C-alpha positions as CSV (number, residue, x, y, z in Angstrom):
1,M,4.6,22.7,40.4
2,L,4.3,19.0,39.6
3,P,4.1,18.0,35.9
4,F,0.6,17.1,34.6
5,S,1.4,13.4,34.5
6,E,2.2,13.4,38.3
7,L,-0.7,15.7,39.2
8,I,-3.3,13.3,37.9
9,Q,-1.8,10.5,39.9
10,L,-3.0,12.0,43.2
11,E,-5.2,10.1,45.6
12,K,-7.7,12.8,45.7
13,P,-9.8,13.5,42.6
14,V,-8.3,15.9,40.1
15,L,-10.7,17.9,37.8
16,V,-8.9,19.1,34.7
17,D,-10.3,22.0,32.7
18,F,-8.9,22.2,29.2
19,F,-9.5,25.7,28.0
20,A,-8.4,28.4,25.5
21,T,-8.1,32.1,26.3
22,W,-10.1,33.1,23.2
23,C,-13.0,30.7,24.1
24,G,-16.2,32.4,25.4
25,P,-17.7,29.3,27.1
26,C,-14.3,28.7,28.7
27,K,-14.5,32.1,30.4
28,M,-17.9,31.0,31.9
29,M,-16.2,28.0,33.5
30,S,-13.9,30.0,35.8
31,P,-16.6,31.2,38.2
32,I,-18.2,27.8,38.1
33,L,-14.9,26.1,39.1
34,S,-14.4,28.7,41.9
35,D,-17.9,27.8,43.2
36,L,-17.1,24.1,42.9
37,K,-13.9,24.6,44.9
38,K,-15.8,26.4,47.6
39,R,-18.3,23.5,47.7
40,M,-15.8,20.7,47.8
41,G,-12.7,22.4,49.4
42,D,-9.5,20.4,49.7
43,S,-11.3,17.1,48.8
44,I,-10.5,17.8,45.1
45,S,-7.8,19.5,43.0
46,I,-8.8,21.6,40.0
47,I,-6.3,22.2,37.2
48,K,-6.6,24.5,34.2
49,I,-4.7,23.5,31.0
50,D,-4.4,26.0,28.2
51,V,-4.8,23.9,25.0
52,D,-2.8,26.5,22.9
53,K,0.1,26.2,25.3
54,N,-0.2,22.5,25.9
55,P,-1.4,21.0,22.6
56,A,0.3,17.6,23.2
57,T,-1.4,17.1,26.5
58,A,-4.8,18.0,25.0
59,A,-4.2,15.7,22.0
60,S,-3.2,12.8,24.3
61,Y,-6.7,12.9,25.8
62,Q,-8.5,13.5,22.5
63,V,-9.7,16.9,23.5
64,Q,-11.5,18.2,20.4
65,G,-13.3,21.2,21.7
66,V,-13.1,23.5,24.7
67,P,-14.0,23.7,27.5
68,A,-13.4,20.1,28.1
69,L,-13.5,18.7,31.6
70,L,-11.7,15.5,32.6
71,L,-11.9,13.8,36.1
72,F,-8.9,11.7,37.2
73,K,-8.2,9.8,40.4
74,E,-4.9,7.9,40.9
75,G,-4.1,8.4,37.2
76,K,-7.3,6.9,35.9
77,L,-9.6,8.9,33.7
78,L,-13.1,8.5,35.3
79,W,-15.2,11.0,33.4
80,Q,-14.9,13.4,30.4
81,Q,-17.3,15.9,28.9
82,A,-17.0,18.9,26.7
83,G,-19.0,22.1,27.3
84,V,-20.0,24.2,30.3
85,V,-21.2,22.2,33.3
86,P,-22.9,23.8,36.3
87,A,-21.1,23.5,39.7
88,A,-23.9,21.5,41.3
89,Q,-23.8,19.0,38.5
90,L,-20.0,18.8,38.6
91,E,-20.1,18.2,42.3
92,K,-22.7,15.4,41.8
93,I,-20.5,13.8,39.1
94,I,-17.4,14.0,41.2
95,R,-19.1,12.4,44.2
96,Q,-20.6,9.7,42.0
97,Y,-17.3,8.7,40.4
98,T,-15.1,9.0,43.4
99,S,-17.4,8.1,46.4
100,L,-16.5,11.3,48.2
């Protein structure tokens, strides 16, 4: 698997879910992200990053709370939000920021 710094350089949009195993709202994001992947297919990549196992990566993006969602394309951070976001809203955001 590619390192995080290379994964976010992809041409297609990459949605990163910063989560923690102990976080209730984070557990709610898993089925939402599965739904989003079904909606958008291979047009996006979705990556989950455990903040407890990757504190430096989380800190480098000022992730204060989890779940935190960050949208990258070609290495650029396009959008960032903490909290649970419904799949339909995420799809709309991704399409708005990436012109998919």
